[in-house]
TORFIRO-903519 format. One line per field, with one value per atom (N, C-alpha, C): residue number from 1; x, y, z. Coordinates in nm, 3 decimals. Atoms other than C-alpha are relative to their C-alpha. Layout:
// TORFIRO-903519
nudren	(NUM  ...)
x	(X  ...)
y	(Y  ...)
z	(Z  ...)
***
This chain:
// TORFIRO-903519
nudren	(1  1  1  2  2  2  3  3  3  4  4  4  5  5  5  6  6  6  7  7  7  8  8  8  9  9  9  10  10  10  11  11  11  12  12  12  13  13  13  14  14  14  15  15  15  16  16  16  17  17  17  18  18  18  19  19  19  20  20  20  21  21  21  22  22  22  23  23  23  24  24  24  25  25  25  26  26  26  27  27  27  28  28  28  29  29  29  30  30  30  31  31  31  32  32  32  33  33  33  34  34  34  35  35  35  36  36  36  37  37  37  38  38  38  39  39  39  40  40  40  41  41  41  42  42  42  43  43  43  44  44  44  45  45  45  46  46  46  47  47  47  48  48  48  49  49  49  50  50  50  51  51  51  52  52  52  53  53  53  54  54  54  55  55  55  56  56  56  57  57  57  58  58  58  59  59  59  60  60  60  61  61  61  62  62  62  63  63  63  64  64  64  65  65  65  66  66  66  67  67  67  68  68  68  69  69  69  70  70  70  71  71  71  72  72  72  73  73  73  74  74  74  75  75  75  76  76  76  77  77  77  78  78  78  79  79  79  80  80  80  81  81  81  82  82  82  83  83  83  84  84  84  85  85  85  86  86  86  87  87  87  88  88  88  89  89  89  90  90  90  91  91  91  92  92  92  93  93  93  94  94  94  95  95  95  96  96  96  97  97  97  98  98  98  99  99  99  100  100  100  101  101  101  102  102  102  103  103  103)
x	(-0.069  9.359  0.051  -0.034  9.473  -0.092  0.108  9.132  -0.014  0.006  9.148  0.097  -0.105  9.464  -0.031  0.027  9.343  -0.111  0.105  9.030  0.056  -0.049  9.225  0.099  -0.084  9.482  -0.073  0.077  9.211  0.081  -0.078  9.439  -0.079  0.066  9.311  0.101  -0.079  9.433  0.118  -0.042  9.707  0.059  -0.079  9.817  -0.082  0.070  9.741  0.083  -0.071  9.845  0.019  -0.045  10.035  0.044  -0.043  10.151  0.001  0.004  10.143  0.085  -0.078  10.397  -0.002  0.004  10.378  0.137  -0.128  10.714  -0.019  0.040  10.625  0.115  -0.116  10.977  0.023  -0.007  10.978  -0.128  0.135  10.603  -0.023  0.007  10.581  -0.080  0.064  10.354  0.088  -0.064  10.521  -0.103  0.106  10.286  0.089  -0.064  10.394  -0.098  0.089  10.246  0.071  -0.056  10.296  -0.107  0.086  10.144  0.002  0.013  10.027  0.105  -0.107  10.318  -0.058  0.051  10.264  -0.108  0.117  10.014  0.023  -0.015  9.930  -0.011  0.000  10.011  0.009  0.004  9.965  0.114  -0.095  10.244  -0.058  0.064  10.179  0.020  -0.022  10.311  -0.084  0.065  10.178  -0.121  0.125  9.898  0.004  0.006  10.007  0.006  -0.008  9.945  0.119  -0.118  10.248  -0.001  0.000  10.336  0.119  -0.104  10.539  0.086  -0.093  10.853  0.085  -0.074  11.012  -0.051  0.051  10.983  0.125  -0.108  11.196  -0.065  0.048  11.165  0.029  -0.019  11.112  -0.075  0.058  11.028  -0.015  0.021  10.874  -0.091  0.078  10.731  -0.142  0.127  10.360  -0.063  0.067  10.101  0.005  0.009  10.084  -0.141  0.136  9.804  -0.002  0.010  9.665  0.105  -0.092  9.912  0.150  -0.126  10.209  0.059  -0.056  10.447  -0.023  0.035  10.376  0.097  -0.095  10.634  -0.070  0.047  10.520  0.121  -0.099  10.745  -0.059  0.089  10.635  0.100  -0.061  10.740  -0.069  0.056  10.689  0.023  -0.009  10.629  0.104  -0.082  10.898  -0.045  0.048  10.792  0.081  -0.071  10.941  -0.121  0.094  10.729  0.059  -0.070  10.812  -0.034  0.031  10.629  0.109  -0.097  10.862  0.135  -0.129  11.142  0.087  -0.062  11.218  -0.043  0.043  11.214  -0.054  0.058  10.987  -0.035  0.051  10.893  -0.133  0.130  10.524  -0.012  0.009  10.487  -0.139  0.140  10.206  -0.079  0.082  9.921  0.018  -0.022  9.989  0.124  -0.133  10.333  0.000  -0.013  10.267  -0.108  0.113  9.950  -0.097  0.079  9.808  -0.072  0.056  9.559  0.057  -0.050  9.689  -0.116  0.098  9.496  0.057  -0.046  9.533  -0.104  0.087  9.385  -0.081)
y	(-0.070  3.952  0.144  -0.137  4.257  0.096  -0.101  4.409  0.037  -0.033  4.397  0.110  -0.104  4.601  0.138  -0.124  4.837  0.088  -0.061  4.907  0.072  -0.049  4.963  0.115  -0.110  5.195  0.126  -0.110  5.408  0.100  -0.088  5.540  0.061  -0.071  5.797  0.008  -0.014  5.886  0.094  0.095  5.872  -0.136  0.117  5.596  -0.116  0.130  5.234  -0.107  0.118  4.912  -0.090  0.079  4.713  -0.149  0.136  4.411  -0.015  0.041  4.222  -0.128  0.117  3.984  -0.041  0.043  3.777  -0.076  0.066  3.697  -0.078  0.087  3.407  -0.010  0.007  3.385  0.121  -0.116  3.745  0.040  -0.032  3.747  0.159  -0.129  4.055  0.007  -0.028  4.195  0.110  -0.105  4.390  0.049  -0.063  4.628  0.087  -0.087  4.783  0.094  -0.098  5.110  0.085  -0.072  5.295  0.117  -0.107  5.617  0.003  -0.001  5.672  0.109  -0.084  5.806  0.123  -0.119  6.165  0.058  -0.062  6.232  0.146  -0.138  6.584  -0.003  0.003  6.644  0.149  -0.133  6.946  0.019  -0.038  7.107  0.026  -0.009  7.073  0.142  -0.127  7.420  0.113  -0.119  7.659  -0.047  0.058  7.415  0.013  -0.015  7.478  -0.150  0.125  7.176  -0.019  0.027  7.017  -0.142  0.131  6.708  -0.084  0.067  6.442  -0.054  0.036  6.381  -0.137  0.113  6.085  -0.064  0.069  5.849  -0.027  0.047  5.777  -0.103  0.106  5.468  0.024  -0.018  5.481  -0.121  0.097  5.218  0.045  -0.037  5.264  -0.094  0.089  5.053  0.067  -0.049  5.097  -0.072  0.057  4.980  -0.151  0.157  4.612  -0.023  0.049  4.451  -0.143  0.141  4.121  -0.061  0.042  4.086  -0.017  0.007  4.105  0.140  -0.119  4.390  0.036  -0.037  4.580  0.103  -0.090  4.755  0.047  -0.059  4.989  0.036  -0.025  5.005  0.084  -0.088  5.304  0.066  -0.066  5.458  0.144  -0.134  5.834  0.102  -0.085  6.103  0.129  -0.120  6.379  0.100  -0.111  6.714  0.125  -0.142  7.068  0.099  -0.112  7.356  0.126  -0.127  7.674  0.121  -0.111  7.881  -0.010  0.018  7.735  -0.011  0.010  7.697  -0.133  0.122  7.347  -0.131  0.140  6.985  -0.059  0.063  6.802  -0.148  0.138  6.446  -0.001  0.005  6.388  -0.126  0.117  6.168  -0.058  0.070  5.914  0.072  -0.056  6.052  -0.071  0.079  5.773  0.037  -0.037  5.916  0.143  -0.146  6.286  0.052  -0.037  6.291  0.102  -0.094  6.498  -0.082  0.070  6.383  0.045  -0.039  6.366  0.035  -0.040  6.546  -0.003  0.002  6.478  0.091  -0.090  6.709  -0.089)
z	(-0.116  9.842  -0.041  0.040  9.631  0.022  -0.017  9.650  0.140  -0.144  10.030  0.030  -0.028  10.030  -0.072  0.078  9.757  0.080  -0.084  9.980  0.115  -0.125  10.300  -0.026  0.031  10.126  -0.041  0.057  9.962  -0.077  0.078  9.700  -0.117  0.095  9.457  -0.125  0.122  9.103  0.032  0.106  8.981  0.056  -0.075  9.232  -0.026  0.019  9.182  0.075  -0.057  9.371  -0.103  0.106  9.132  0.032  -0.043  9.334  0.150  -0.141  9.652  0.015  -0.019  9.789  0.144  -0.137  10.094  0.029  -0.046  10.271  0.122  -0.120  10.504  0.100  -0.089  10.640  0.099  -0.090  10.767  0.053  -0.035  10.818  -0.032  0.061  10.601  -0.136  0.121  10.335  -0.078  0.087  10.042  -0.102  0.095  9.865  -0.102  0.097  9.532  -0.058  0.038  9.435  -0.113  0.112  9.109  -0.028  0.037  8.941  -0.161  0.140  8.586  -0.055  0.064  8.374  -0.074  0.059  8.256  0.078  -0.088  8.539  0.026  -0.042  8.623  0.156  -0.142  8.981  0.055  -0.062  9.209  0.103  -0.095  9.389  0.142  -0.138  9.769  0.058  -0.065  9.843  -0.079  0.068  9.568  -0.075  0.070  9.422  -0.152  0.147  9.056  -0.058  0.062  8.832  -0.090  0.081  8.673  -0.049  0.060  8.473  0.069  -0.045  8.623  -0.109  0.104  8.419  0.024  -0.032  8.599  0.128  -0.130  8.895  0.085  -0.097  9.201  0.096  -0.081  9.419  0.139  -0.131  9.785  0.079  -0.083  10.052  0.154  -0.140  10.395  0.071  -0.073  10.667  0.028  -0.028  10.709  0.121  -0.119  10.965  -0.012  -0.001  11.058  -0.046  0.054  10.851  0.017  -0.021  10.939  0.092  -0.101  11.219  -0.059  0.055  10.987  -0.048  0.043  10.915  -0.144  0.138  10.590  -0.046  0.067  10.367  -0.132  0.125  10.086  -0.082  0.098  9.785  -0.109  0.098  9.575  -0.100  0.110  9.246  0.011  -0.036  9.332  -0.120  0.113  9.062  0.047  -0.014  9.019  -0.097  0.085  8.877  0.023  -0.014  8.820  0.021  -0.038  8.978  -0.045  0.047  8.784  0.103  -0.108  9.064  0.115  -0.108  9.330  -0.053  0.048  9.096  0.060  -0.057  9.235  -0.065  0.035  9.132  0.132  -0.121  9.369  -0.019  0.003  9.464  0.068  -0.055  9.534  0.083  -0.083  9.842  -0.004  -0.014  9.891  0.116  -0.114  10.101  0.133  -0.123  10.340  0.082  -0.057  10.408  0.042  -0.038  10.416  0.089  -0.084  10.613  -0.083  0.088  10.321  -0.111  0.114  10.066  -0.126  0.132  9.719  -0.088  0.095  9.456  -0.149  0.142  9.078  -0.071  0.082  8.817  -0.102)
***
């Protein structure tokens, strides 16, 4: 079943689907997404490549899949962009509407 969700989410590097939990009482899928530690990520504003130095956890409701509600629980990369002089959290492409690009 994990492969079905991997295919439907179409995640690219450095993202990976690490777990799937079915909550029959709530009729809910829980998907767990992580990223490769130390991944090089591109700032969505200036496009400079930076290294993720930590992670932060976020959860968000996603589309209903197979007639059940779906929640995505993700570990998101945090990085510092020297060009923008800001710490940033890189959102999943599913949440930002923007395709994620890794170097």
